[in-house]
C-alpha positions in Angstrom: -27.2 40.8 39.5 -25.6 38.3 41.6 -21.8 37.9 41.9 -19.5 35.0 42.5 -16.2 34.9 44.2 -13.1 34.0 42.3 -9.4 33.7 43.1 -7.2 36.5 42.0 -3.7 35.4 41.1 -0.8 37.8 41.8 0.7 39.5 38.8 4.2 38.6 37.6 5.6 42.0 38.6 4.2 41.6 42.2 5.9 38.2 42.4 9.2 39.5 41.2 9.1 42.5 43.7 7.9 40.5 46.7 10.2 37.6 47.9 7.5 36.2 50.2 5.0 36.0 47.3 7.6 34.4 45.2 8.3 31.7 47.8 4.5 31.3 48.3 3.9 30.7 44.6 6.8 28.2 44.5 5.5 26.2 47.4 2.0 26.2 45.9 3.3 25.0 42.5 5.2 22.2 44.3 2.1 21.2 46.2 0.0 21.3 43.0 2.5 19.1 41.1 2.7 16.7 44.0 -1.1 16.5 44.1 -1.3 15.9 40.3 1.3 13.1 40.5 -0.5 11.5 43.4 -3.8 11.6 41.5 -2.1 10.1 38.5 -0.6 7.2 40.6 -4.0 6.6 42.2 -5.6 6.4 38.8 -3.0 4.0 37.5 -3.4 1.9 40.7 -7.2 2.0 40.3 -7.0 0.9 36.6 -4.6 -1.8 37.5 -6.7 -3.1 40.3 -9.9 -2.7 38.4 -10.0 -3.4 34.6 -6.7 -5.3 34.6 -7.4 -7.5 37.6 -10.9 -8.2 36.3 -9.6 -9.2 32.9 -6.9 -11.3 34.5 -9.4 -13.1 36.7 -11.5 -13.8 33.7 -8.6 -15.1 31.7 -7.5 -17.3 34.6 -11.0 -18.6 35.1 -11.3 -19.4 31.4 -7.9 -21.2 31.3 -8.8 -23.1 34.4 -12.2 -24.1 32.9 -10.5 -25.3 29.7 -7.9 -27.2 31.7 -10.7 -28.9 33.7 -12.5 -29.8 30.5 -9.3 -31.0 28.9 -8.5 -33.1 32.0 -11.9 -34.7 31.8 -11.5 -35.4 28.1 -7.9 -36.7 28.7 -9.2 -39.1 31.3 -11.1 -41.0 28.6 -7.8 -41.9 26.9 -5.8 -45.0 27.8 -3.0 -44.4 30.3 -0.4 -45.5 27.8 -1.4 -42.7 25.5 -1.5 -39.9 28.1 1.8 -41.1 29.5 3.4 -40.3 26.2 1.3 -37.6 24.7 -0.3 -34.4 26.1 -3.8 -34.1 24.6 -4.4 -30.6 23.3 -7.8 -30.3 21.6 -10.5 -32.1 19.6 -10.0 -31.4 15.9 -12.3 -33.9 14.2 -15.2 -36.3 14.8 -16.7 -39.1 12.8 -19.3 -41.8 13.3 -16.9 -44.2 15.1 -13.9 -42.0 15.8 -12.5 -38.8 17.2 -9.3 -37.0 16.2 -7.3 -34.9 18.6 -4.3 -32.7 18.4 -1.6 -34.0 20.8 2.0 -33.1 21.7 4.7 -35.6 22.5 5.7 -35.0 26.1 9.4 -35.4 25.6 10.1 -34.1 22.1 7.2 -31.5 22.1 6.4 -32.4 18.5 2.7 -32.1 17.5 0.8 -35.2 16.3 -2.8 -36.2 15.5 -4.3 -39.1 17.4 -7.3 -40.9 15.9 -9.3 -42.8 18.5 -11.8 -45.3 17.1 -14.5 -47.1 19.1 -14.3 -50.7 17.7 -17.3 -52.2 19.5 -19.4 -52.2 16.3 -18.3 -54.7 13.7 -18.4 -52.1 10.9 -16.1 -49.8 12.9 -13.7 -52.7 13.7 -13.6 -53.6 10.0 -12.9 -50.0 8.8 -10.2 -49.5 11.4 -8.5 -52.8 10.5 -8.6 -51.9 6.8 -7.2 -48.5 7.5 -4.4 -49.8 9.7 -3.5 -52.4 7.1 -2.9 -49.6 4.6 -1.1 -47.2 7.0 1.3 -49.8 8.2 2.5 -50.4 4.6 3.0 -46.8 3.4 6.0 -44.5 3.7 6.0 -41.6 1.2 6.4 -37.8 1.5 3.0 -37.2 0.0 1.1 -39.8 2.1 0.2 -39.2 5.8 2.6 -41.2 8.0 1.6 -43.6 10.8 3.7 -43.1 13.9 2.4 -45.8 16.3 -0.7 -47.6 17.4 -2.2 -48.3 20.8 -4.7 -51.2 20.8 -7.3 -51.7 23.6 -10.2 -54.1 23.8 -12.8 -51.4 22.8 -10.6 -48.7 21.3 -7.7 -48.2 18.9 -5.5 -45.1 19.1 -3.7 -44.3 15.9 -1.0 -41.7 16.1 -0.4 -39.9 12.8 1.8 -37.0 11.7 -0.2 -33.8 12.1 -0.9 -31.7 9.0 -1.3 -28.0 10.0 -1.4 -26.4 6.6 -5.2 -26.9 6.1 -7.2 -28.5 3.3 -6.2 -28.0 -0.4 -9.1 -25.7 -1.3 -8.7 -23.6 1.9 -5.1 -23.1 0.8 -6.2 -21.9 -2.6 -8.7 -19.4 -1.2 -6.1 -18.0 1.2 -3.6 -17.2 -1.5 -3.6 -13.7 -3.1 -2.2 -15.0 -6.4 -3.1 -18.3 -8.0 -2.3 -19.6 -11.4 -2.3 -22.9 -13.4 1.3 -23.5 -12.3 0.1 -23.5 -8.7 -2.7 -26.0 -9.5 -0.2 -28.2 -11.5 2.2 -28.1 -8.6 -0.5 -29.4 -6.2 -1.6 -32.1 -8.6 2.0 -33.3 -9.1 2.2 -34.1 -5.4 -1.2 -35.8 -5.4 -0.1 -37.9 -8.4 3.1 -38.8 -6.6 1.3 -40.0 -3.5 -1.5 -41.8 -5.4 1.0 -43.4 -7.8 2.9 -44.7 -4.8 -0.3 -46.2 -3.3 -1.1 -47.9 -6.6 2.3 -49.4 -6.9 1.6 -51.1 -3.5 -1.7 -52.4 -4.8 -3.7 -49.9 -2.8 -6.8 -48.1 -4.1 -7.8 -45.1 -2.0 -11.5 -44.9 -3.2 -12.2 -41.5 -1.5 -9.9 -39.0 -3.0 -11.2 -35.4 -2.7 -9.9 -32.0 -1.7 -10.9 -32.5 2.0 -8.6 -35.5 2.2 -5.6 -33.6 0.8 -3.9 -31.6 3.5 -0.8 -29.4 3.5 1.8 -30.4 6.1 2.4 -26.8 7.1 1.0 -23.4 6.0 4.1 -22.3 4.0 4.1 -22.0 0.2 6.7 -24.8 0.0 4.7 -27.3 2.0 4.2 -30.9 0.8 0.7 -32.1 0.2 -0.5 -35.2 2.0 -3.0 -37.8 0.9 -5.0 -38.7 4.1 -8.1 -40.6 5.3 -7.7 -44.3 4.4 -11.0 -45.4 5.9 -12.2 -46.6 2.5 -8.8 -47.7 1.1 -8.2 -51.3 0.2 -5.7 -53.6 -1.3 -6.6 -54.6 -4.8 -7.7 -53.0 -8.0 -4.2 -52.0 -8.9 -3.2 -54.8 -11.2 -1.7 -56.9 -8.3 -2.0 -60.6 -9.3 -2.6 -63.5 -6.9 -5.7 -62.1 -5.2 -9.3 -63.0 -5.5 -12.7 -61.5 -4.4 -14.5 -62.5 -1.3 -18.1 -63.5 -2.0 -19.2 -61.8 1.2 -17.7 -58.4 0.7 -16.7 -58.4 -3.0 -13.2 -57.3 -2.1 -9.9 -58.8 -3.1 -8.8 -61.5 -0.6 -7.6 -64.7 -2.2 -5.7 -65.9 -5.2 -6.9 -65.3 -8.7 -5.9 -63.4 -11.9 -8.8 -61.0 -11.2 -7.9 -58.0 -9.0 -11.0 -55.9 -9.5 -13.2 -54.4 -6.7 -16.9 -54.3 -6.4 -17.9 -52.5 -3.1 -19.8 -49.3 -3.9 -18.2 -46.6 -1.8 -16.9 -43.1 -1.9 -18.2 -39.5 -2.1 -20.9 -39.2 -4.7 -19.5 -36.2 -6.6 -16.2 -37.9 -7.0 -17.4 -41.4 -7.9 -16.3 -42.9 -11.3 -19.0 -44.1 -13.7 -18.1 -47.8 -13.1 -18.7 -47.4 -9.4 -22.1 -45.7 -9.9 -23.1 -48.5 -12.3 -21.9 -51.1 -9.7 -19.5 -52.7 -12.1 -16.2 -54.3 -11.2 -13.5 -51.5 -11.0 -9.8 -50.9 -10.5 -7.6 -48.2 -9.2 -8.6 -46.1 -12.2 -11.4 -44.8 -10.0 -8.8 -42.8 -8.2 -7.7 -41.2 -11.5 -11.2 -40.2 -12.2 -11.4 -38.5 -8.8 -8.1 -36.7 -9.5 -9.7 -35.4 -12.7 -12.6 -34.0 -10.7 -10.1 -32.4 -8.3 -8.2 -30.9 -11.2 -11.5 -29.4 -12.6 -12.2 -27.8 -9.2 -8.7 -26.5 -8.8 -8.9 -24.6 -12.1 -12.4 -23.3 -11.8 -13.7 -23.5 -8.2 -16.7 -25.4 -9.5 -17.7 -29.1 -9.6 -17.9 -30.9 -13.0 -20.8 -33.0 -11.7 -23.1 -31.5 -9.1 -26.8 -31.7 -8.5 -29.1 -31.7 -5.5 -30.8 -34.8 -6.9 -28.6 -37.9 -6.6 -30.3 -39.5 -9.5 -29.5 -36.6 -11.8 -26.0 -36.4 -10.4 -25.3 -40.1 -11.1 -26.8 -39.8 -14.6 -24.5 -36.9 -15.5 -21.5 -38.8 -14.1 -22.4 -41.9 -16.2 -22.8 -39.8 -19.3 -19.7 -37.8 -18.6 -21.5 -34.5 -19.0 -19.5 -31.4 -18.0 -18.4 -28.3 -19.7 -15.6 -25.6 -20.0 -18.0 -22.7 -20.7 -18.3 -20.7 -17.5 -15.7 -18.3 -16.0 -12.8 -18.8 -15.6 -12.5 -21.5 -18.3 -12.0 -19.1 -21.2 -8.7 -18.1 -19.4 -7.6 -21.6 -18.8 -5.1 -23.1 -21.3 -5.9 -26.0 -23.7 -3.2 -28.3 -22.2 -4.9 -28.0 -18.8 -8.3 -28.9 -20.3 -6.7 -31.8 -22.1 -5.4 -33.1 -18.8 -8.9 -33.1 -17.3 -10.4 -34.7 -20.4 -7.9 -37.5 -20.2 -8.8 -38.3 -16.6 -12.6 -37.8 -16.9 -12.7 -40.5 -19.5 -15.8 -42.8 -19.1 -13.9 -45.8 -20.2 -11.5 -46.7 -17.3 -9.2 -48.6 -19.6 -8.5 -45.3 -21.5 -7.6 -43.3 -18.4 -4.0 -42.6 -17.8 -2.3 -44.2 -14.7 -0.8 -41.9 -12.1 2.6 -42.3 -13.6 1.3 -41.5 -17.1 -0.7 -38.5 -15.8 2.4 -37.1 -14.0 4.2 -37.1 -17.3 1.4 -35.0 -19.0 2.9 -31.9 -20.8 0.7 -29.6 -18.7 1.9 -31.2 -15.4 5.5 -31.1 -16.5 5.5 -27.6 -17.9 6.5 -24.7 -15.6 6.1 -22.0 -18.3 4.7 -21.8 -21.7 2.5 -24.8 -21.6 0.2 -23.3 -19.0 -1.3 -19.9 -18.6 0.2 -17.5 -16.1 -3.0 -15.6 -15.6 -4.1 -15.0 -12.1 -7.2 -17.2 -11.5 -7.5 -16.5 -7.8 -10.5 -14.1 -8.0 -12.7 -16.4 -10.1 -11.7 -19.6 -8.5 -12.0 -18.4 -4.9 -15.3 -16.7 -5.7 -16.7 -19.9 -7.1 -15.4 -21.9 -4.2 -16.9 -19.6 -1.6 -20.2 -19.6 -3.6 -20.6 -23.3 -3.5 -19.4 -24.0 0.1 -22.8 -23.5 1.8 -24.5 -26.0 -0.5 -21.6 -28.4 -0.6 -22.4 -31.0 2.1 -19.0 -32.6 1.8 -17.5 -29.5 3.4 -19.9 -29.3 6.3 -20.3 -32.9 7.4 -18.0 -35.3 9.0 -15.8 -37.6 6.9 -17.8 -40.6 8.0 -21.1 -39.0 7.1 -20.1 -37.6 3.7 -18.8 -40.9 2.3 -21.0 -43.7 1.1 -19.6 -47.0 2.4 -20.9 -50.3 1.2 -24.1 -48.7 0.0 -25.5 -49.7 -3.4 -26.4 -47.0 -6.0 -29.2 -47.6 -8.4 -28.1 -48.8 -11.9 -28.8 -46.0 -14.3 -29.7 -46.6 -17.9 
């Protein structure tokens, strides 16, 4: 059998009895401790110079690359804009426009800047109409215009930045959601829309994607945004007439109705689908659709076939059968029925809707049952097929496009 050498350590008694051995062991222990400490320091140094430095270099390179991209993007902006605002990131894109997040260089406050290319006549018309509305409005529940920079080929519109997200995303992110929460959101929508109607402005594209919370907190105000299809008229304002070219209100007449077919199909009122003259009551129909979604997570009118969709809208065919409707109070359903009235003359105004018992009630008139699970599940189920949540605002709205008249 083979043998192997091994170190034989002195016993404790030998160390105690022999001072030399005692000193020897003490020295060896000190050397071993010093070696271990040096090895530990080398390992730390190695880690710091290896993994840490590699990560740092990667982070520095990434930041530098982002800065280079941002500088290239910033260079596309007018010098007057970049002198006052620091461009942060692209947050939205449409057919004619881009929206960026920006920071005021002196106050450090965040803003949104919408840059519109106005070379095309349609883009110039949409931009002019939107600016005409934004310059008139000033309400806590309507997005606020800060300033405008006009160039020969571009228009830069600086708006207050809403960072709280879209209405439905806010619903999904909540852990507890009741009818009172839905009513609270609708109260703010009605306040903003009622203000617009009082100025003779019809939004024409109300939907959850255009309703944004100012900040993520539970006490945030809700803002009505995106006035690309908004117009003056249709709100009972006398002394305006319709242009024969566009069908919009422009001159002087007792008529103040609108005719341009526009909006997002699922939120269109029957009179718009039928290409009839219409008023601001189309916004109230859209709020009825939004209320239906807020309380169920589903659409009252939805079909992959546009023909079948329009037919169901004209006939006003929707139901309160599926979950969670059995758990929703009758006053809430009554509120929706009042707004999804096929006859626009019988729909309540924004002021009347805001005085509905279900909207005014904080307890008793509405159910306190937690609807979050059912509503969020339905919302998440319909998101992949819902084109309006995956396409840009310009692509998901029909502007000046005729819809076939349905029998």
